[in-house]
N, C-alpha and C positions, 0 to 999 in steps of 0.2 A: 571437468566435464568431458574432455577429449583424450585424456591420458589414463588408460585403463590398467596400467602397471602399478598405479598407486594403491597400496593396500589399506590405507586409512587416511582420513583428512580431519584436520582441526582448523576451524576458522574462528579467529578472535580479533575483532568482532566479526560476526557474520554480516557481510555486506552484500546486499542484493542488487542495488543500483546506486552507485556513488553520486549520481546526479540528483537523486531524490531530495536530499537536504538543501541543495542549491536551489532547486525548483521551489521547495517550501519557503525558503528564505526570501525568494523574490515575489511572494504572494502577500497580499494584505490580510487582515483578519477575516475578511469575507471569502478568501480563497481566490480572489482576482489577482491576476499578474500585475505587478508594479513595474514601471519602467525604471530600470536600474542601469547606471553607467558602470559596467563591470570593470572597465579599465581603471576608473577612479576608485571603485570599491577595492580592487586588489592592490592598488598603489597605497591606499590607506592601511589595508590589512597587513601588508608587508612591513609596516613600521613596527608591528608587534613582533618581538623576538621569537615567541613560540610559533606563531603563524608562519613567519618567515622561514624558520628552520624546517618546519613540516613541508612547506611548499618548495623550498630549495631542494630537499631530498626527492620529492616527487618530480620536480623539473629534471633532475639528473637522471632518474630512472626512465622517464619518458623522452629524454633528449629534447626537452622543450626550452625555449628561450625565456618564457615568462609564465606566470600562473594561469593566465587566461588560455594559453595554448594547452596547458595540462587539462583544464576544465573542458575545453573543446574535445580533447582526445577521450575524456571519460565518457562521452556519449556512446563510445563503442564498447565500453566495458560494463556489462551488466549480465546478470544471470537469468533474466526474465524468460528467455526462450530456451535456455540450456540447463537449468538446475535439475530437471528431471533426468538428464543424461549422466549425472554423477552417480556412479554405481557402488563405490567403496563406502564402508561405514564412515559416517561423518558426525563429528561433535561440533555443534554450533554453540559458541560462547556469546554471552550478552552481559551487559553490566547495568545495574540498577540506575545509574546516572549517565548512561551512554548519551553523549551529546553530538558526536560527529556522525553517527549513523543510527540515530534513534529509530527504533521500531523495525529496523531492517533485518536483524538476526532472526526475529520471529517470522518475518516474511519469507526469508530464505528457508528456515526450518520447515515451514508449511509447504513450500514448493518442492522440497526434496522428496523423492520416492524411494531412496535407498535406505538401508538400515541407518537410523539416526538417533542422536540424543541431543538434548538442549540443556544448557546450564546457565543459570543467571547468577553472576557474581554480585554480592550485596555489600552495602556499607558496613553492616554488622561484621562481616568477614574481613573488612579492611580492603576490599577490592571492588568497590561499586562504581568506579569510574572507567573511562575509555580503556580498553584492553586490560581491564582488571587491575589497572595501576593504582 
């Protein structure tokens, strides 16, 4: 949004606000916020090898000591107020079974005002999961 020397952009997956999924996960079926002990949640989540490897990489990038610190930093990283500033042609990728940022690629695509394209990777193509994996 702020680097205008970039001639083209590909986002895979298109993430509009990384906190959206965490906010959704903390709501009950009626959309009301549940009281969740995030420290206990992340301690349990870090027992899963996949989750732990993802969060350890994000902790390294953000210089964070624990997953909760990463999540707190994510509050500052969203494109809600700046997506319209992206000027270069942008390809927004999405996946049929996107689970880590469900719905966000389309939300980002809709917010962009630059030349843009949207692609949905599907199961039939063998790439319907997160990042087309």
